[in-house]
Structure formats: C-alpha cells, structure tokens
C-alpha positions as CSV (number, residue, x, y, z in Angstrom):
1,X,-2.9,-24.9,-2.5
2,X,-3.1,-22.1,-5.5
3,X,-6.0,-20.7,-3.9
4,X,-3.8,-20.6,-0.5
5,X,-1.1,-18.7,-2.0
6,X,-3.4,-16.3,-3.5
7,X,-5.4,-15.7,0.1
8,X,-1.8,-15.5,1.8
9,X,-0.5,-12.8,-1.0
10,X,-4.1,-11.0,-0.4
11,X,-3.7,-10.9,3.6
12,X,-0.7,-9.6,4.0
13,X,-2.0,-6.1,3.3
14,X,-5.5,-6.8,4.4
15,X,-3.6,-7.2,8.0
16,X,-3.1,-3.3,7.7
17,X,-6.4,-2.5,6.5
18,X,-8.9,-4.1,9.5
19,X,-7.4,-2.1,12.4
20,X,-10.2,1.0,12.2
21,X,-13.2,-1.0,12.0
22,X,-15.0,2.2,13.4
23,X,-14.4,4.2,10.4
24,X,-14.8,1.1,8.0
25,X,-18.5,0.5,9.6
26,X,-18.8,4.2,9.0
27,X,-17.7,4.2,5.1
28,X,-20.2,1.3,4.3
29,X,-22.9,3.1,5.9
30,X,-22.5,6.5,4.6
31,X,-21.6,4.6,1.0
32,X,-25.4,3.4,1.7
33,X,-26.8,6.3,2.4
34,X,-25.6,7.6,-0.5
35,X,-26.7,4.7,-2.7
36,X,-30.3,5.1,-1.3
37,X,-30.4,9.2,-2.0
38,X,-28.9,8.2,-5.8
39,X,-32.1,5.4,-6.5
40,X,-34.4,7.8,-5.3
41,X,-33.5,11.0,-7.0
42,X,-34.5,9.8,-10.6
43,X,-37.8,8.5,-9.3
44,X,-38.6,12.1,-7.8
45,X,-37.8,13.9,-11.0
46,X,-40.2,11.3,-13.1
47,X,-42.8,12.1,-10.6
48,X,-42.6,15.4,-11.1
49,X,-42.3,16.0,-15.0
50,X,-45.0,13.2,-15.4
51,X,-47.5,15.8,-12.9
52,X,-46.6,18.7,-14.4
53,X,-48.7,17.9,-17.4
54,X,-51.4,17.0,-15.1
55,X,-51.8,20.0,-12.5
56,X,-53.8,22.1,-11.3
57,X,-52.1,23.5,-8.5
58,X,-48.6,24.4,-8.1
59,X,-49.1,22.8,-4.6
60,X,-49.5,19.4,-6.0
61,X,-45.5,19.9,-7.1
62,X,-44.6,21.4,-3.3
63,X,-44.2,17.8,-1.3
64,X,-41.9,16.0,-4.0
65,X,-39.7,18.8,-5.0
66,X,-39.4,19.7,-1.1
67,X,-38.0,16.0,-1.2
68,X,-35.9,15.9,-3.7
69,X,-34.1,18.8,-2.5
70,X,-33.8,17.3,0.8
71,X,-32.4,14.6,-0.6
72,X,-30.1,16.1,-3.0
73,X,-28.3,18.0,0.0
74,X,-28.6,15.0,2.4
75,X,-26.6,13.1,-0.4
76,X,-24.0,16.0,-0.6
77,X,-23.7,16.1,3.3
78,X,-23.0,12.7,3.0
79,X,-21.0,12.6,0.5
80,X,-19.0,14.9,2.5
81,X,-18.3,12.8,5.5
82,X,-17.9,10.0,3.1
83,X,-14.9,11.4,1.5
84,X,-13.5,12.5,4.6
85,X,-13.8,8.9,6.1
86,X,-11.9,7.6,3.2
87,X,-8.9,10.2,3.8
88,X,-8.5,9.7,7.0
89,X,-8.6,5.5,6.5
90,X,-6.5,5.6,4.0
91,X,-3.5,7.7,5.7
92,X,-4.0,5.9,8.8
93,X,-3.4,2.6,6.4
94,X,-0.6,4.2,4.7
95,X,1.0,5.1,8.1
96,X,0.9,1.4,9.1
97,X,2.5,-0.4,5.7
98,X,5.3,2.7,5.4
99,X,6.1,2.0,9.1
100,X,6.3,-2.0,8.6
101,X,8.3,-1.6,5.4
102,X,10.8,0.6,7.2
103,X,10.6,-1.4,10.0
104,X,11.1,-4.8,8.0
105,X,13.9,-3.1,5.6
106,X,15.9,-2.2,8.8
107,X,15.9,-6.1,9.7
108,X,17.6,-6.8,6.3
109,X,20.9,-8.4,6.3
110,X,23.6,-6.3,5.0
111,X,24.3,-7.9,1.9
112,X,20.9,-6.8,1.1
113,X,21.6,-2.9,1.6
114,X,25.4,-3.9,-0.7
115,X,22.8,-5.3,-3.4
116,X,20.0,-2.8,-3.5
117,X,21.5,1.1,-3.4
118,X,19.4,3.8,-0.7
119,X,18.0,5.4,-4.1
120,X,16.8,2.4,-5.5
121,X,15.6,1.1,-2.1
122,X,13.9,4.3,-1.6
123,X,12.2,4.8,-5.1
124,X,10.7,1.1,-4.9
125,X,9.1,1.8,-1.6
126,X,8.1,5.0,-2.0
127,X,6.8,4.6,-5.8
128,X,5.4,1.8,-4.7
129,X,3.1,2.2,-1.4
130,X,1.7,5.5,-3.1
131,X,0.4,3.0,-5.5
132,X,-1.5,0.7,-3.4
133,X,-4.4,2.9,-3.6
134,X,-6.2,0.5,-5.8
135,X,-6.3,-2.1,-2.7
136,X,-7.0,0.1,-0.1
137,X,-10.5,-1.9,1.6
138,X,-12.4,1.0,1.5
139,X,-12.2,1.2,-1.8
140,X,-13.2,-2.3,-2.4
141,X,-15.8,-1.9,-0.7
142,X,-17.3,1.1,-2.7
143,X,-17.1,-1.0,-5.6
144,X,-18.9,-3.8,-3.9
145,X,-21.4,-1.3,-2.8
146,X,-21.6,0.8,-6.3
147,X,-22.0,-2.9,-8.5
148,X,-24.9,-3.6,-6.4
149,X,-26.2,0.3,-7.2
150,X,-25.8,-0.4,-10.6
151,X,-27.9,-4.1,-10.7
152,X,-31.2,-2.1,-8.9
153,X,-30.5,1.2,-11.3
154,X,-30.5,-1.5,-14.0
155,X,-33.4,-3.2,-13.0
156,X,-35.2,0.2,-12.4
157,X,-34.1,1.0,-16.0
158,X,-35.5,-2.0,-17.1
159,X,-38.9,-0.7,-15.8
160,X,-39.0,2.0,-17.5
161,X,-38.1,0.7,-20.8
162,X,-36.4,-2.7,-22.2
163,X,-34.9,-1.2,-25.6
164,X,-33.1,2.1,-24.2
165,X,-31.6,-0.3,-21.5
166,X,-30.3,-3.2,-23.6
167,X,-28.3,0.3,-25.3
168,X,-26.8,1.5,-22.4
169,X,-25.7,-2.1,-21.0
170,X,-24.0,-2.9,-24.7
171,X,-21.9,0.1,-24.9
172,X,-21.0,-0.2,-20.9
173,X,-20.3,-3.5,-21.9
174,X,-17.7,-2.8,-24.7
175,X,-16.7,-0.5,-22.3
176,X,-15.8,-2.9,-19.8
177,X,-13.9,-5.0,-22.2
178,X,-11.8,-2.3,-23.3
179,X,-10.8,-2.0,-19.5
180,X,-9.6,-5.8,-18.6
181,X,-8.4,-6.6,-21.9
182,X,-5.2,-4.1,-22.0
183,X,-2.4,-5.5,-20.2
184,X,-1.6,-2.9,-17.8
185,X,-0.1,-4.5,-15.3
186,X,2.2,-6.0,-17.1
187,X,3.3,-2.3,-18.9
188,X,3.5,-0.5,-15.1
189,X,5.5,-3.4,-13.4
190,X,8.1,-2.5,-16.5
191,X,7.6,0.7,-15.9
192,X,8.0,0.7,-12.6
193,X,11.3,-1.5,-12.6
194,X,12.8,1.0,-14.9
195,X,12.1,3.8,-13.3
196,X,13.7,2.4,-10.3
197,X,17.3,1.5,-12.2
198,X,17.4,4.9,-13.4
199,X,16.9,6.4,-10.1
200,X,19.7,3.9,-8.7
201,X,22.2,4.8,-11.8
202,X,21.6,8.8,-11.0
203,X,22.2,8.5,-7.5
204,X,25.3,6.0,-8.3
205,X,26.4,8.6,-10.7
206,X,25.9,11.5,-8.1
207,X,27.8,9.5,-5.6
208,X,30.7,9.3,-7.7
209,X,30.9,13.4,-8.9
210,X,34.5,13.9,-7.8
211,X,35.4,10.6,-9.9
212,X,33.7,11.8,-13.0
213,X,34.8,15.3,-12.4
214,X,38.7,14.8,-12.3
215,X,38.0,12.3,-15.7
216,X,36.2,15.0,-17.5
217,X,33.9,11.8,-18.3
218,X,30.3,14.7,-18.5
219,X,29.9,13.7,-22.1
220,X,30.0,10.1,-21.8
221,X,28.4,9.8,-18.7
222,X,25.6,11.9,-20.4
223,X,25.6,9.0,-23.3
224,X,25.4,6.4,-20.7
225,X,22.6,8.1,-18.6
226,X,20.9,8.7,-22.2
227,X,20.7,5.0,-22.9
228,X,19.3,4.2,-19.4
229,X,16.5,7.0,-20.3
230,X,15.6,5.5,-23.6
231,X,14.6,2.5,-22.2
232,X,12.4,4.3,-19.5
233,X,11.0,6.4,-22.0
234,X,10.2,3.6,-24.3
235,X,8.2,2.1,-21.6
236,X,6.9,5.0,-20.8
237,X,5.3,5.5,-24.0
238,X,3.8,2.0,-24.1
239,X,1.9,2.4,-20.7
240,X,1.0,6.1,-21.7
241,X,-0.1,5.1,-25.2
242,X,-1.9,2.2,-23.4
243,X,-3.9,5.1,-21.7
244,X,-4.4,7.2,-24.3
245,X,-6.3,4.1,-26.0
246,X,-8.2,3.5,-23.3
247,X,-9.3,7.2,-22.5
248,X,-10.4,7.6,-26.1
249,X,-12.6,4.2,-26.5
250,X,-14.1,4.8,-23.0
251,X,-15.1,8.6,-23.5
252,X,-16.1,7.6,-27.4
253,X,-18.2,5.0,-25.9
254,X,-19.8,6.5,-23.0
255,X,-20.9,10.1,-24.9
256,X,-22.3,8.0,-28.0
257,X,-25.0,6.9,-25.3
258,X,-26.3,10.3,-24.9
259,X,-27.7,10.4,-28.5
260,X,-28.2,7.2,-28.7
261,X,-31.2,7.2,-25.5
262,X,-32.2,10.5,-26.6
263,X,-32.8,9.9,-30.0
264,X,-34.5,6.7,-29.1
265,X,-36.6,7.7,-26.5
266,X,-37.8,10.3,-28.6
267,X,-38.7,7.7,-30.6
268,X,-40.7,6.0,-28.0
269,X,-42.3,9.2,-26.7
270,X,-43.6,9.7,-30.5
271,X,-45.5,6.5,-30.2
272,X,-46.3,7.0,-26.9
273,X,-44.3,3.8,-25.8
274,X,-42.9,6.4,-22.8
275,X,-43.3,9.4,-20.8
276,X,-41.6,12.5,-21.1
277,X,-40.6,12.0,-17.2
278,X,-39.2,8.5,-17.5
279,X,-37.4,9.0,-20.4
280,X,-36.0,12.1,-17.6
281,X,-35.9,9.4,-15.0
282,X,-34.0,7.3,-17.5
283,X,-31.2,9.7,-18.4
284,X,-30.8,10.7,-15.1
285,X,-30.0,6.9,-14.0
286,X,-27.9,6.7,-16.8
287,X,-26.0,9.6,-15.6
288,X,-26.3,8.0,-12.3
289,X,-24.7,4.4,-13.6
290,X,-22.1,6.7,-16.0
291,X,-20.5,8.1,-12.5
292,X,-20.3,4.5,-11.0
293,X,-19.0,3.0,-14.1
294,X,-16.7,6.4,-14.4
295,X,-15.3,5.4,-10.8
296,X,-15.4,1.7,-11.8
297,X,-12.8,3.0,-14.4
298,X,-10.8,4.9,-12.7
299,X,-10.2,2.1,-10.4
300,X,-9.3,-0.9,-12.8
301,X,-6.1,0.4,-13.5
302,X,-5.7,1.9,-10.0
303,X,-6.4,-1.7,-8.7
304,X,-3.8,-3.5,-11.5
305,X,-1.3,-0.8,-10.7
306,X,-1.8,-1.9,-7.1
307,X,-1.3,-5.2,-7.5
308,X,1.8,-4.7,-9.5
309,X,3.0,-2.5,-6.3
310,X,2.2,-5.1,-3.8
311,X,4.3,-8.0,-5.6
312,X,7.1,-5.6,-6.0
313,X,6.8,-4.9,-2.0
314,X,6.4,-8.7,-1.5
315,X,9.6,-9.4,-3.2
316,X,11.6,-6.8,-1.0
317,X,9.6,-8.5,2.5
318,X,10.3,-12.0,1.6
319,X,14.0,-11.2,1.3
320,X,15.5,-13.3,4.6
321,X,16.1,-11.2,7.4
322,X,18.2,-11.7,10.0
323,X,17.2,-14.1,12.6
324,X,17.3,-11.3,15.8
325,X,14.8,-10.8,18.9
326,X,14.5,-6.9,19.7
327,X,16.3,-6.4,23.4
328,X,19.1,-4.1,25.0
329,X,20.5,-7.0,26.7
330,X,24.3,-6.9,26.9
331,X,26.9,-9.9,27.2
332,X,29.7,-9.7,29.4
333,X,32.4,-10.6,27.1
334,X,35.8,-11.2,29.2
335,X,37.2,-14.4,27.2
336,X,39.3,-14.7,24.3
337,X,37.8,-14.6,20.7
338,X,38.2,-17.4,19.2
339,X,37.8,-18.1,15.4
340,X,38.4,-21.5,14.6
341,X,39.1,-23.0,10.9
342,X,36.9,-20.3,9.5
343,X,35.9,-20.1,5.7
344,X,34.1,-17.5,3.7
345,X,33.6,-17.0,0.0
346,X,31.9,-13.7,-1.4
347,X,30.5,-14.4,-5.1
348,X,32.7,-17.6,-5.4
349,X,36.0,-15.5,-4.6
350,X,37.5,-17.2,-1.1
351,X,38.2,-14.5,1.0
352,X,38.9,-16.1,4.2
353,X,40.5,-19.8,4.1
354,X,40.9,-22.1,7.8
355,X,41.1,-18.5,8.9
356,X,41.8,-19.1,12.8
357,X,42.7,-16.1,15.1
358,X,42.5,-15.4,19.3
359,X,41.6,-11.9,20.1
360,X,42.6,-11.6,24.0
361,X,41.0,-9.5,26.9
362,X,42.8,-6.3,28.2
363,X,45.3,-6.6,25.0
364,X,45.6,-4.6,22.0
365,X,45.0,-7.3,19.0
366,X,46.6,-5.6,15.7
367,X,45.4,-7.1,12.3
368,X,47.3,-5.8,9.6
369,X,47.4,-7.1,5.7
370,X,47.0,-5.6,2.4
371,X,43.4,-4.6,0.9
372,X,41.8,-7.9,0.2
373,X,43.0,-10.0,2.8
374,X,39.7,-10.4,4.8
375,X,40.6,-8.0,7.1
376,X,36.7,-6.2,6.7
377,X,35.5,-10.0,6.5
378,X,36.6,-10.5,9.7
379,X,34.7,-7.4,11.3
380,X,31.5,-8.4,9.5
381,X,32.1,-11.9,10.9
382,X,32.3,-10.9,14.4
383,X,29.3,-8.5,14.2
384,X,27.2,-11.1,12.4
385,X,26.5,-8.8,9.4
386,X,27.6,-11.9,7.5
387,X,28.3,-15.7,8.4
388,X,30.6,-18.2,7.9
389,X,30.2,-20.7,5.3
390,X,31.9,-23.1,7.2
391,X,34.0,-22.9,10.9
392,X,33.0,-21.6,14.2
393,X,33.8,-18.2,15.8
394,X,33.9,-18.2,19.8
395,X,32.6,-15.5,22.3
396,X,33.2,-16.9,26.3
397,X,33.5,-20.4,24.9
398,X,30.0,-21.0,22.9
399,X,29.6,-20.7,19.3
400,X,28.6,-17.3,18.2
401,X,25.3,-18.4,16.8
402,X,24.1,-19.8,19.7
403,X,23.8,-16.2,21.0
404,X,21.0,-13.5,19.7
405,X,22.8,-11.7,17.3
406,X,21.2,-8.7,18.9
407,X,23.2,-9.2,22.6
408,X,26.4,-9.8,20.4
409,X,26.2,-6.4,18.7
410,X,25.0,-4.7,22.3
411,X,28.2,-5.9,23.4
412,X,30.7,-4.7,20.7
413,X,31.5,-1.0,19.9
414,X,32.8,-0.4,16.0
415,X,34.5,2.4,14.8
416,X,35.4,2.5,11.3
417,X,37.2,4.7,8.9
418,X,33.7,5.8,7.0
419,X,32.1,8.3,9.8
420,X,29.0,7.4,9.9
421,X,26.6,10.2,11.3
422,X,22.8,11.0,11.4
423,X,21.7,13.9,10.1
424,X,20.4,15.0,13.3
425,X,22.1,17.2,16.7
426,X,25.0,16.3,17.9
427,X,23.6,15.7,21.2
428,X,21.5,12.8,18.9
429,X,24.7,11.2,17.4
430,X,26.7,11.1,20.5
431,X,24.0,9.6,23.0
432,X,22.9,7.4,19.9
433,X,24.0,4.3,21.5
434,X,23.8,5.8,25.7
435,X,20.9,4.5,27.2
436,X,21.7,5.1,30.9
437,X,25.0,7.6,30.8
438,X,24.9,10.0,33.1
439,X,26.3,13.7,32.7
440,X,29.3,13.3,34.6
441,X,30.4,9.8,32.5
442,X,29.1,11.9,29.2
443,X,31.4,14.9,30.3
444,X,34.3,12.8,30.7
445,X,33.8,10.9,27.3
446,X,33.7,14.9,25.9
447,X,36.8,15.4,27.2
448,X,39.1,12.1,26.0
449,X,37.4,12.7,22.6
450,X,38.3,16.3,23.1
451,X,34.5,16.2,21.1
452,X,34.4,19.4,24.2
453,X,36.8,21.4,22.5
454,X,35.0,22.4,19.2
455,X,30.9,21.9,20.4
456,X,31.9,25.2,22.8
457,X,32.8,27.3,20.0
458,X,29.2,26.2,18.5
459,X,26.2,29.5,18.7
460,X,23.8,25.7,19.4
461,X,26.5,23.5,21.2
462,X,24.9,20.1,21.5
463,X,21.7,21.3,19.8
464,X,24.1,22.1,16.5
465,X,22.3,20.2,13.3
466,X,24.8,17.9,10.9
467,X,24.2,18.0,7.9
468,X,24.1,14.8,5.4
469,X,26.8,12.5,7.1
470,X,27.9,15.3,8.8
471,X,29.6,17.6,6.0
472,X,29.6,21.0,8.1
473,X,32.5,19.5,10.1
474,X,36.2,18.4,9.4
475,X,36.7,14.3,9.1
476,X,39.2,14.6,12.1
477,X,35.9,16.8,14.1
478,X,33.6,14.1,12.6
479,X,35.8,10.7,13.4
480,X,36.1,12.9,17.5
481,X,32.2,12.2,17.3
482,X,32.1,8.9,16.4
483,X,34.3,7.9,19.2
484,X,32.5,9.6,21.5
485,X,29.1,7.3,20.5
486,X,31.3,4.5,20.4
487,X,32.8,4.9,24.2
488,X,29.3,5.9,25.5
489,X,27.9,2.3,24.4
490,X,30.2,1.0,27.6
491,X,31.0,-2.1,25.1
492,X,33.3,-5.3,26.6
493,X,34.9,-5.1,23.2
494,X,36.1,-2.4,20.9
495,X,37.3,-2.5,17.2
496,X,39.1,0.2,15.4
497,X,38.7,-1.1,11.6
498,X,41.1,1.5,9.9
499,X,39.7,4.0,13.0
500,X,43.2,6.6,12.1
501,X,42.9,6.1,8.4
502,X,43.5,9.6,6.5
503,X,42.8,11.6,9.6
504,X,45.1,14.9,11.0
505,X,47.6,14.0,13.5
506,X,46.2,15.5,16.4
507,X,42.5,13.2,15.6
508,X,45.1,10.0,15.7
509,X,46.3,10.3,18.6
510,X,43.2,10.7,20.3
511,X,42.4,7.7,19.1
512,X,45.7,5.7,19.7
513,X,45.4,7.3,23.3
514,X,42.2,6.0,23.8
515,X,42.9,2.6,22.3
516,X,45.7,2.3,25.1
517,X,43.2,3.1,27.8
518,X,40.7,1.2,26.9
519,X,43.0,-1.9,26.4
520,X,43.8,-1.9,30.2
521,X,39.6,-3.0,30.9
522,X,38.9,-4.2,27.5
523,X,38.8,-6.7,24.6
524,X,40.5,-4.3,21.8
525,X,40.7,-5.0,18.1
526,X,42.5,-3.3,16.0
527,X,42.7,-3.2,11.8
528,X,45.2,-1.4,10.6
529,X,47.4,-0.2,7.5
530,X,49.9,1.9,9.2
531,X,52.5,-0.1,10.4
532,X,53.7,2.9,12.9
533,X,50.4,2.7,15.5
534,X,51.0,-1.6,15.7
535,X,53.9,-0.8,17.7
536,X,51.7,0.3,20.4
537,X,50.0,-3.2,20.1
538,X,50.0,-6.1,22.9
539,X,49.9,-8.7,19.5
540,X,50.4,-8.3,15.7
541,X,48.7,-10.4,13.2
542,X,49.6,-10.2,10.0
543,X,46.8,-11.5,7.4
544,X,47.5,-12.8,3.8
545,X,45.7,-15.0,1.8
546,X,42.7,-15.1,4.3
547,X,44.7,-16.4,6.6
548,X,46.7,-15.6,9.8
549,X,50.4,-16.2,8.2
550,X,52.4,-14.7,11.0
551,X,51.5,-13.3,14.9
552,X,53.2,-12.1,17.9
553,X,54.8,-8.5,19.7
554,X,56.7,-6.1,17.9
555,X,59.6,-7.3,19.2
556,X,58.9,-11.2,18.5
557,X,58.0,-10.5,14.8
558,X,60.8,-7.7,14.2
559,X,63.6,-10.2,15.5
560,X,61.4,-13.4,13.8
561,X,62.5,-11.4,10.7
562,X,59.5,-12.8,8.7
563,X,56.8,-10.8,7.3
564,X,56.1,-8.5,9.2
565,X,59.8,-7.1,9.1
566,X,60.0,-7.1,5.5
567,X,56.5,-4.7,5.4
568,X,58.3,-2.3,7.9
569,X,61.7,-2.4,6.1
570,X,59.6,-1.6,3.2
571,X,57.6,1.3,4.8
572,X,61.0,2.8,6.0
573,X,62.6,2.5,2.0
574,X,59.8,4.5,0.9
575,X,59.5,7.2,3.4
C-alpha cells in the first residue's frame, strides 16, 4: 500500500517526462560519451607524464598528446550538445506541466477560487513549477550515470593508490552526510507557504486600495504587512542560514582534500610507492569526482525543493474538479425551470430554506430581496457553480444533475453586476461565446446593445485592446460590451443578475429594452434591487429568509398590499 502510494505520486510527473523519448535517448548517449571521455583523460595524462621521464625523442609524446587533445575537444563538443538537449527537454516538460496545471485549475469549482485568491494560485503555481527542476528525468539520468562514473573512477583510483583513495572517500562521505542530514525539504516548504501567504495578503490589500485610502489606514496596513513579512523573513533566514552552513562545510571539506592528497602523495613519491604521473592522474580523477559531487550536491537540495513543490502542486491537483465533459452541445430549454424545496448552507449558515420557484419561458421572471436573502445563490445553483444540499432543480422536467454541466452552461447566458472582460481586443471579448455568428447577426447585436456607437469612434475599432478588466472604458460601455457578448451566445435562458446596478440611465434603458425583447422568445430571469425595474416583469418573486414569500404580477402584488407593496411605499417615502 505504501509503495503503491509512493509510486502513484512519482508517476504523476513522470507521465510528462516520458513523452519525448528521442531527446531522452540522446541525453543518455551524450552522458555516456562524456563519461567515457572523463575516464580516459587522466589515463592519457599519466602515460604522458611517466613517459616524459624516459623519453628518447619528443615524437614518443606525439600520439598520446594528440589523443588527449582530441578527447578533450570531443568532450566539450559532447557537453555542448548535452546541455542543448537538456534545455530543449526541460522546456518541453515545463510546457506540458504548465498546460496541464492551468487546464486542471480551470476545472475547479467556484468555491476553490473563493477560497484561494488569483495571486495565491499564481504564486504557488509559478514558484512550484519552476522548482520542479530537481525531479526532471534527464537530471535523474545524469545522476545515475554520475554515480556509475564515480564508481568506475574510484576503482581506478584504488588501483593507483589505496591510501589516497581512502582519504578522498572519508572526506566525500562527510560531505554527503551533511547534505542529507539538513532538513531542507521542511524549511523550503515552510518558506514557500509563507511566501504565497504574503503575496496573497499584498494582492488583497491592493485590491481594496480605495477603502484603505478613504480610511487613511496606511500606517495600520504597514504594521499588518510588517507582521506577515516578519514571519516570512524568519522562515527565509532559517532556510538560507542552513544553506550557508551547508555551503561552508561542504567547501571546506572539498578544498581540504587537495592539500591532504598532495601531502600524502609527496610522501609516497619520496618512498617510491607511486610515480609522479600516477599522482597527477589521481588528482585529475579527484577533480572529475569533485565536479561530479558538486553537481550531485547541487542536485540534492534541488531534489528536496522539487519534492516540496511537487507535493504542493499535487495538493492543488487533488482538489476535486467539476464533473464536466468538454463539449459544445446546447440544450433546448423550452419548459419551466423548477426549484423544488432546495436547501443550501455555506459555512454552517443557511442561505436557502426549502426554496421553491418556477421560472417560466417567454416571460420576464423577476426576483427581488434584501442583500443576503439568497439571490446570488439561486444563480450559482442554476449555473452549476455550486450544488444544493438537498432538494431538486428541474430543467425540461429532468433533474439538473442528469445533464452534463457544460450543456447547461452553454444554454444559459449570464449578465451580472460585474462587467467581466478579458484583457484582449474588443472583438475577442464580444465573440467569446459565438461559435458561428454571421456578420448580419453581429451587426444586429451591436446595434441593440449600442456598442457600435463608441466602437466606431476608436482608431483600431474591434482590434482595440482592453486594459485590466476594461478599465479604459466607462462602466456603461463595459456593461454594453458584456451584453453584446451574451446576446451573441444565443442562449435559451438569460439571467440578468443586478445587471443594471450602478449604471447610467442610457445603458440601463438599453438593458431593460433588451430584456423585453428577449422575453418574447427566451426564458428571462431578472434579479434586481431596483423596484422600479420590476414593473416590466410578468412575474415578480420576493425573497426573504432564503425562500419565496410572495409572487405575482405588479398589479396583483400592489392590490394584495403585502411585502412588495410595503417595499414600494418605503421607496417612495425615501425618494
């Protein structure tokens, strides 16, 4: 069971690394060539040095010297090709992982994005994906071949001299112990978590900058940020302090090997136990091992950091996804949409209580209620952003859970209070839903939404780029762009969720006129707090305490003199 868990966890990232086998094979072969060249170099150096003490002519050095120089050059050519293959491979793996993680996050339910801010998600994903280097397969292959190369070189060093080899093994063993003994994984995990929290806090503060400035709370926010920054800096200090200790002790041990080998080698030469060429070959082999160990030592913290990042990415990936299948199918909704005794609670707070409502086709169905009465929850349930705790929602006489959620969403258009626009061109935003809209239809929609009026004044027209959330346009212009986009979706159900809130009179009139026209052929749900706008509705539903407490036409409700009548009278009193 334990092995299966470990295996599954490792296989998750392995699937992205095994999709470019040709590059992997070239990396293995180039690593092998480099290893062979590394092993041969010191042997040729030993031969040249030892031969030089008994030379008769310089020509005797020519062949081994040419061989050494040839191997030296070939090693660096192979090294260049290896680094190039490594780069190409790692970039292809990063691209696949990024695309997968992005697609996976898009499938998360709405509450995932309510729980995690965009800044937090971006920080975690960017930092953690960049830190996966230590787990990439070509690094592991290089590590395995490096171990094999070290084993071969140690055997050759033992043949040269056992005592010198033992000195190297003891000191290198000490370095390895230091690398594995330090709790780097734990320290990097704590550091990355605190960094993500700090980014999340800063994003939240900047998004509420108007509140902070109006409250003159700069000093208060500075103190709050200082506390969060102090916690992060403590984790950063702990992590970097351990890295300093690791680097200093490792550097001392590695550099101490040189004088130890040279002094011991000098004594052995003096007693004729070893030749000068053998000592030189030994030192060259040690340099090779030293370089390999340096790579290995650098790889150890990288691997530990990668494991932390892989675990953190796995946490996000393991979060439940929406049960959706990618399709462009639409459902012909031509029957009433029925909420039957629906209950929903959020954080142990009841939002909807035995909520029942019928939304009729070819009518304007208005829902009004005070803030917190559950109006937005009604929309989220219908769009499949959340699921009811109990009760049922019926579309065309079938439970909503029997449909693919994408099919439902493709059949419903939503215009909310917030003008949601992508930082792309006007054309891309307006045509975002449109799978097959002809020019005549597009032109008709532009005229209805009054978008054509201000687009024609722009130098680049449809190619004009929107800044963040369309901030280079007024609120009314943004909302009209959103209206045009939703009209081109050509859905069967249109939801207007506080769509006229805080808009100029001209844009409000455009939207109300659109609602009237849509109701002739579509199902229209209008959620509003503006009682004046409900006069155009065929059916008005008043929400209170998580349920519908009153329904009827404007005339019926006014004659009934119930809750709606009281609200109208209160509004007139305060006008």
